[in-house]
Structure formats: structure tokens, C-alpha cells
C-alpha positions as CSV (number, residue, x, y, z in Angstrom):
1,X,7.7,28.2,-48.5
2,X,6.2,25.1,-49.6
3,X,4.6,22.6,-47.7
4,X,7.9,19.9,-48.0
5,X,10.3,22.5,-47.0
6,X,8.0,24.0,-44.4
7,X,7.8,19.9,-42.7
8,X,11.7,19.5,-43.6
9,X,12.3,22.7,-41.3
10,X,9.8,21.6,-38.7
11,X,10.8,17.8,-38.3
12,X,14.7,18.7,-38.4
13,X,14.1,21.3,-35.7
14,X,12.3,18.2,-33.9
15,X,14.8,15.5,-34.5
16,X,13.6,11.8,-33.2
17,X,10.6,13.4,-31.5
18,X,7.9,10.7,-30.8
19,X,4.6,11.3,-32.3
20,X,1.3,10.0,-32.7
21,X,-0.8,12.5,-34.3
22,X,0.2,12.6,-38.0
23,X,-1.9,12.2,-41.2
24,X,-1.5,11.4,-44.9
25,X,-0.8,15.0,-45.8
26,X,2.0,15.9,-43.5
27,X,3.5,12.8,-43.8
28,X,3.0,13.0,-47.7
29,X,5.0,16.3,-47.3
30,X,7.4,14.6,-45.7
31,X,7.9,11.9,-48.5
32,X,8.4,13.8,-51.0
33,X,11.3,15.8,-49.8
34,X,14.5,15.9,-51.9
35,X,15.9,12.8,-51.7
36,X,19.0,13.6,-49.6
37,X,16.8,15.7,-46.9
38,X,14.5,13.0,-46.0
39,X,17.7,9.9,-45.8
40,X,19.4,12.7,-43.7
41,X,16.9,13.2,-41.5
42,X,16.0,9.3,-41.3
43,X,19.6,8.7,-40.2
44,X,19.4,11.6,-37.7
45,X,16.8,9.4,-36.3
46,X,18.2,6.1,-36.6
47,X,21.6,7.2,-35.2
48,X,19.6,8.7,-31.9
49,X,17.5,5.4,-31.0
50,X,20.2,2.4,-32.8
51,X,23.6,1.4,-33.8
52,X,23.3,2.5,-37.4
53,X,26.2,0.0,-38.4
54,X,23.8,-3.3,-36.6
55,X,21.0,-5.2,-38.5
56,X,18.6,-7.7,-36.8
57,X,18.3,-10.9,-37.9
58,X,15.6,-12.9,-37.5
59,X,14.0,-16.1,-38.9
60,X,10.5,-17.3,-40.0
61,X,9.3,-20.7,-40.4
62,X,5.2,-21.8,-41.9
63,X,4.1,-23.9,-38.7
64,X,1.4,-24.5,-39.9
65,X,0.6,-24.0,-43.8
66,X,-2.6,-23.9,-46.2
67,X,-6.1,-24.1,-45.6
68,X,-6.4,-20.8,-44.2
69,X,-10.2,-20.1,-44.2
70,X,-9.5,-15.7,-44.9
71,X,-9.9,-14.3,-48.6
72,X,-6.5,-12.4,-48.2
73,X,-6.1,-11.5,-51.7
74,X,-2.6,-11.6,-52.0
75,X,-1.9,-15.0,-49.7
76,X,-0.9,-18.1,-51.3
77,X,-2.5,-19.6,-48.4
78,X,-5.6,-18.8,-48.2
79,X,-8.5,-22.1,-48.8
80,X,-10.2,-19.7,-51.4
81,X,-8.0,-20.1,-54.4
82,X,-6.0,-22.3,-56.3
83,X,-2.5,-22.0,-55.5
84,X,-1.0,-25.0,-55.9
85,X,0.1,-24.8,-52.2
86,X,-0.6,-28.0,-50.1
87,X,-2.0,-27.2,-47.0
88,X,0.2,-29.2,-44.0
89,X,-1.0,-30.2,-40.3
90,X,0.8,-28.0,-37.3
91,X,4.1,-29.1,-37.2
92,X,5.2,-31.3,-33.8
93,X,7.1,-29.6,-31.1
94,X,10.7,-31.1,-31.9
95,X,10.8,-30.2,-35.5
96,X,10.1,-26.6,-34.9
97,X,12.6,-26.8,-31.8
98,X,15.2,-28.7,-34.7
99,X,14.3,-25.5,-37.4
100,X,15.1,-22.9,-34.1
101,X,18.1,-24.4,-33.6
102,X,19.7,-24.4,-37.3
103,X,18.6,-20.7,-37.4
104,X,20.3,-20.0,-34.4
105,X,23.4,-21.5,-36.0
106,X,23.0,-19.2,-39.0
107,X,22.9,-16.3,-36.8
108,X,19.5,-15.3,-36.8
109,X,19.1,-14.0,-33.2
110,X,14.7,-13.8,-33.1
111,X,12.7,-17.0,-33.6
112,X,9.1,-16.3,-35.6
113,X,6.8,-19.1,-35.8
114,X,3.5,-18.8,-38.1
115,X,0.3,-20.9,-38.4
116,X,-2.4,-20.2,-41.2
117,X,-5.4,-19.9,-39.2
118,X,-8.3,-17.1,-38.8
119,X,-8.0,-17.7,-35.2
120,X,-6.2,-20.6,-33.0
121,X,-7.7,-23.1,-31.4
122,X,-7.0,-24.0,-27.4
123,X,-5.2,-26.8,-28.8
124,X,-3.1,-25.9,-30.8
125,X,-2.6,-23.2,-28.7
126,X,-1.1,-25.2,-25.9
127,X,1.2,-26.9,-28.8
128,X,2.6,-22.8,-29.8
129,X,3.0,-22.1,-26.3
130,X,4.8,-25.0,-26.2
131,X,7.2,-24.5,-28.8
132,X,7.5,-20.7,-27.5
133,X,8.7,-22.3,-24.0
134,X,11.0,-24.5,-26.2
135,X,12.4,-21.6,-28.6
136,X,13.1,-19.6,-25.4
137,X,15.5,-22.3,-23.5
138,X,17.6,-22.0,-27.0
139,X,18.1,-18.7,-25.6
140,X,16.5,-16.8,-29.1
141,X,13.4,-13.9,-29.3
142,X,10.5,-15.7,-29.8
143,X,7.4,-14.1,-32.4
144,X,4.4,-15.8,-33.7
145,X,1.4,-15.2,-36.0
146,X,-1.4,-16.6,-35.3
147,X,-4.6,-14.5,-36.2
148,X,-6.8,-13.0,-34.4
149,X,-6.8,-13.1,-30.6
150,X,-8.8,-12.7,-28.0
151,X,-7.9,-11.4,-24.8
152,X,-7.6,-14.6,-23.1
153,X,-5.5,-16.3,-25.6
154,X,-3.1,-13.1,-25.8
155,X,-2.8,-13.6,-22.2
156,X,-2.1,-17.6,-22.6
157,X,0.9,-16.4,-24.7
158,X,2.1,-13.8,-22.7
159,X,2.3,-16.8,-19.8
160,X,4.0,-19.2,-21.9
161,X,6.6,-16.0,-22.8
162,X,6.0,-15.2,-26.0
163,X,8.2,-11.6,-26.6
164,X,6.3,-10.6,-30.1
165,X,2.8,-10.6,-32.0
166,X,3.4,-10.3,-35.5
167,X,-0.2,-9.0,-36.6
168,X,0.2,-6.9,-40.2
169,X,-2.6,-4.1,-41.0
170,X,-1.6,-5.0,-44.3
171,X,-2.5,-1.4,-46.1
172,X,-4.0,1.5,-45.3
173,X,-7.4,1.9,-44.3
174,X,-8.7,2.6,-47.6
175,X,-7.3,-0.1,-49.5
176,X,-7.6,-2.6,-46.8
177,X,-11.5,-3.7,-48.2
178,X,-9.8,-3.8,-51.7
179,X,-7.9,-7.1,-50.6
180,X,-9.8,-8.6,-47.8
181,X,-13.4,-8.9,-46.7
182,X,-13.1,-12.4,-44.2
183,X,-12.5,-9.7,-41.4
184,X,-12.4,-6.5,-41.2
185,X,-9.4,-3.6,-40.2
186,X,-11.0,-3.0,-36.8
187,X,-11.0,-7.0,-35.9
188,X,-6.6,-6.3,-36.6
189,X,-6.6,-3.6,-34.4
190,X,-8.4,-5.2,-31.1
191,X,-6.2,-8.0,-31.7
192,X,-3.2,-5.5,-31.5
193,X,-4.5,-4.4,-28.3
194,X,-5.3,-7.6,-26.8
195,X,-1.4,-8.2,-27.1
196,X,-0.3,-5.0,-26.2
197,X,-2.5,-5.4,-22.7
198,X,-0.6,-8.6,-22.7
199,X,2.3,-7.4,-21.7
200,X,3.3,-8.7,-25.3
201,X,5.9,-6.7,-27.9
202,X,3.7,-5.9,-31.3
203,X,5.2,-6.5,-34.9
204,X,3.6,-4.8,-37.4
205,X,3.3,-3.7,-40.5
206,X,2.1,-4.3,-44.1
207,X,2.7,-5.3,-47.6
208,X,3.8,-3.1,-50.9
209,X,3.3,-3.6,-54.3
210,X,-0.5,-5.2,-54.6
211,X,-1.6,-2.2,-57.1
212,X,-2.1,0.5,-54.2
213,X,-1.5,4.2,-54.7
214,X,1.1,6.2,-53.3
215,X,-1.2,7.5,-50.5
216,X,-2.1,4.2,-49.2
217,X,1.5,3.0,-48.1
218,X,2.0,6.5,-46.9
219,X,-2.1,5.7,-45.0
220,X,-0.5,2.6,-43.8
221,X,2.1,4.5,-42.1
222,X,0.1,6.9,-40.5
223,X,-1.8,3.9,-39.5
224,X,0.9,2.2,-37.7
225,X,2.4,5.6,-36.1
226,X,-1.0,7.0,-34.5
227,X,-1.2,3.8,-32.3
228,X,-1.3,4.2,-28.8
229,X,2.1,2.8,-28.5
230,X,3.9,2.5,-32.3
231,X,4.6,-1.2,-32.6
232,X,8.5,-2.4,-31.7
233,X,9.2,-3.6,-35.1
234,X,7.5,-2.5,-38.3
235,X,8.6,-5.3,-41.5
236,X,7.7,-3.8,-44.7
237,X,6.9,-6.6,-46.9
238,X,7.3,-6.2,-50.9
239,X,4.7,-8.6,-52.3
240,X,6.2,-11.6,-53.9
241,X,4.0,-12.9,-57.0
242,X,1.8,-15.8,-56.6
243,X,-0.2,-17.2,-59.3
244,X,-4.2,-17.7,-58.5
245,X,-4.6,-15.2,-56.1
246,X,-6.5,-11.6,-57.3
247,X,-3.9,-9.4,-56.5
248,X,-1.9,-10.5,-59.2
249,X,-4.3,-9.1,-61.3
250,X,-3.1,-5.7,-60.2
251,X,0.0,-5.9,-58.7
252,X,3.1,-3.5,-59.5
253,X,6.0,-3.8,-58.2
254,X,7.2,-0.6,-56.4
255,X,10.0,1.7,-57.7
256,X,13.5,1.4,-56.1
257,X,13.6,4.9,-55.1
258,X,10.1,4.7,-53.9
259,X,10.6,1.8,-51.6
260,X,14.0,3.6,-49.9
261,X,11.5,6.6,-49.6
262,X,9.3,4.7,-47.8
263,X,11.9,3.1,-45.2
264,X,13.1,6.6,-44.3
265,X,9.5,7.9,-43.9
266,X,8.8,5.2,-41.4
267,X,12.1,5.7,-39.6
268,X,10.8,9.3,-39.2
269,X,7.6,8.8,-38.0
270,X,8.7,5.7,-35.6
271,X,12.5,6.5,-34.2
272,X,12.0,3.5,-32.1
273,X,11.3,1.1,-34.1
274,X,13.0,-1.4,-35.5
275,X,12.2,-1.4,-39.6
276,X,12.1,-4.9,-40.9
277,X,13.3,-5.3,-44.6
278,X,10.5,-8.5,-45.7
279,X,9.4,-10.1,-48.0
280,X,10.9,-9.3,-51.4
281,X,14.1,-9.1,-50.7
282,X,15.3,-11.5,-53.5
283,X,13.9,-8.5,-56.0
284,X,16.1,-6.4,-54.4
285,X,20.1,-5.5,-55.7
286,X,22.2,-5.3,-53.2
287,X,22.6,-1.1,-53.9
288,X,18.7,-1.6,-53.3
289,X,19.1,-2.6,-49.8
290,X,22.3,-0.5,-48.6
291,X,20.1,2.2,-49.7
292,X,17.1,1.4,-47.2
293,X,19.9,0.1,-44.8
294,X,20.7,4.2,-44.8
295,X,17.5,5.1,-45.4
296,X,16.6,3.5,-41.7
297,X,15.7,-0.4,-42.1
298,X,17.9,-2.4,-39.3
299,X,16.5,-5.8,-39.6
300,X,15.6,-8.9,-41.6
301,X,14.8,-12.5,-42.8
302,X,17.0,-14.9,-43.1
303,X,16.8,-18.3,-44.2
304,X,15.6,-19.2,-48.1
305,X,12.2,-19.3,-47.5
306,X,10.0,-17.2,-46.0
307,X,7.1,-19.4,-45.3
308,X,6.0,-20.2,-48.5
309,X,8.0,-17.8,-51.2
310,X,11.7,-17.0,-51.8
311,X,14.8,-15.3,-49.8
312,X,18.4,-14.3,-50.1
313,X,20.3,-17.5,-49.4
314,X,22.6,-16.4,-46.2
315,X,26.0,-16.1,-47.7
316,X,24.6,-13.4,-50.0
317,X,23.1,-11.8,-46.9
318,X,26.4,-12.5,-45.2
319,X,28.5,-11.0,-47.8
320,X,27.0,-8.0,-48.3
321,X,26.1,-6.9,-44.4
322,X,29.7,-7.4,-44.5
323,X,30.8,-5.6,-47.4
324,X,28.9,-2.5,-46.0
325,X,30.5,-2.8,-42.6
326,X,27.4,-3.9,-40.6
327,X,27.2,-6.0,-37.9
328,X,25.4,-8.6,-37.4
329,X,24.9,-12.6,-36.1
330,X,25.4,-13.8,-39.3
331,X,29.1,-14.8,-39.4
332,X,29.8,-18.9,-39.8
333,X,26.4,-19.2,-40.9
334,X,27.7,-20.9,-44.0
335,X,27.5,-24.2,-41.5
336,X,23.6,-24.2,-40.9
337,X,22.5,-26.0,-43.7
338,X,24.4,-29.1,-42.7
339,X,23.3,-28.8,-38.6
340,X,20.8,-31.5,-37.5
341,X,19.5,-31.0,-34.1
342,X,19.9,-34.7,-32.0
343,X,16.6,-36.2,-31.6
344,X,16.8,-36.9,-27.4
345,X,17.9,-33.5,-26.9
346,X,14.6,-32.1,-28.9
347,X,12.4,-34.2,-26.8
348,X,13.8,-32.4,-23.5
349,X,13.2,-29.6,-25.4
350,X,9.2,-29.7,-25.8
351,X,8.4,-31.0,-22.4
């Protein structure tokens, strides 16, 4: 019996047991299973922990764009590269809440706020805490991504009521240093520990299509699945083409079936985590997205823009999910673009 068949038999007998002792060789054998067997295992894990016909809908807003001192080779917001992106100041709380209201009307249940910082300054963190508190009062889950945090900064965000903190590991430990030099992977792990210790849930995944090998993608999953606690959310991003960044020179879009295999492998390895099909969906056919949902993806970002890149329109997402019989919060989302929150109420939300 070959390695893949042995993994198939062992994993099938254990079902969706949560484990924290994966290695790349074992995961590669799982990933290489016949496609039907891999997806079957992923469906078993998915159905044991989630409604297989429901997809979580989140919205992502860049509250401070560009000018980042990090040299992430895939990112349009790095100050190290000429990408044509204009840096902006931190948004006002009232404007953020207006965006959150529109996102809620469109069907989003979680609102994510991203700032292009290496690490937030205390005065900026004050403003972000106000935003978190205001969005929470709208009845939405909150998530922020602000770069690296100290333990005290994580505690402040927890006190503000933050639900999730996003801090991706980006890729495998072996590939990480090829795309980022201004911070180490351990810096990322330390921030994740501070967030977890503060009682905030973790949103942590990575990016594929940057020129990495299959083993790097699987190494990223191993890193995530071997953390003391699996991230509550695991976003899988497909790199969006950006002119002027180093990754552009060696990026290669992932094979569609390889993407489904990665989603299914992530679902099996982290059966209780929400697996989000994140950036890059505008490049995906409806059929590919359907296969990813079948493989265990159960969250998407809605809205025309994700930070600085495009995303499928809400109408297209609502139509796809309806055809698949998948429930979400998207009913009535066609009217969201016309919604403008009253200024007077915004002021009240941000006090």
C-alpha cells in the first residue's frame, strides 16, 4: 500500500479529529489523494463541524492605505515600490461606520478594517478602538489587521471588544524570507501569541500564486495547523497581479484543481476553522468557486474592492450562492450601493 492510500485509510477512520502534529510529507500524501477521495474526506470534516450549505459573508475596508514601511514583495501598499498607489491618512471613524452600515445592508456579518502599518502608534490605536466599538454597536463582528502588536496593544483591542485579529503568515517558513526581509516569520508568530493571550480570535492564512512550490503551500498549512490553537478563520488568497512589485517577476496563477485540493486539505487539517476563499475570486469561474465550497470553503469577502484589488460584485455572489442552494446574508444586497448613513447618527456612533 502506497503512502497516499495509507493516509486515506487512517484519516477516513479518524474522521474530523483535531490534530496539531502535521508534517509536510504526511500532508503531501493527503493532498495527492485521488480528487474524489480528498473532497469526500473534506466534506466529512466540513459536515461534522459546519452547515455545508451556508457561507459566511464578511466585508473588508482599507482604513489607512499605502506608505507601509514593510517590503512585502507582493503588496501594492509597500513604500519600497512604485505601484501608482497613493498613500492616505487614517479614515475618520464616522466614515468607517458609514462603510460598515453599507456592508451590513449588503449582507455582511463581519466587518474587517485594515491599516497599512508595521505596527500601530498609540494615538492611532485609540482611533481604531473607537471604530471597533462603533461597528460592534451595529451588531456586526469586528476584525482588524494593523501589523505587529505588543501584548499591551492586543489587550487594548480586546478591551474595545474586538472579535478577530488578522495576521497572515503569508507562506511557508522556507519561502517567507524570499518575499519579505523587513520582519521575520517569528515576528508574526509573536503577534499571534499576543492576540491569543488577549482572548481575541485569530484570522490567519496566506497567499498562493507568488511563485512558490506546492510544498510551500502545504508548509503554510502545516505551520497553521501546528499552532497551539488552530486559527478560527483561515483565509486563502490568490495573488492579484500588481505592477511594480518583485513578486510580479515570478508569479504564476495556481492551477484551479490545485486550489481546490489546497482548500480541501486545509479543511481536513483544521476541521473547526472557517476557511475563507479570499482575494483572487474575480479570476475564478463560478464552477471553480463551487468546487472550493464543496472542498470546505465556507466564507467569502463581499464588496467590489478588497483593500486595493477588485472583487466580484455582490449581485454575482448572490446569484452564485442562490444557484448552489447556499445560504448567506446576501438577500437584498442589490440595494446596498444606494445606502448612505445619516451624518447625525454617525457622530453618535463614534463617541
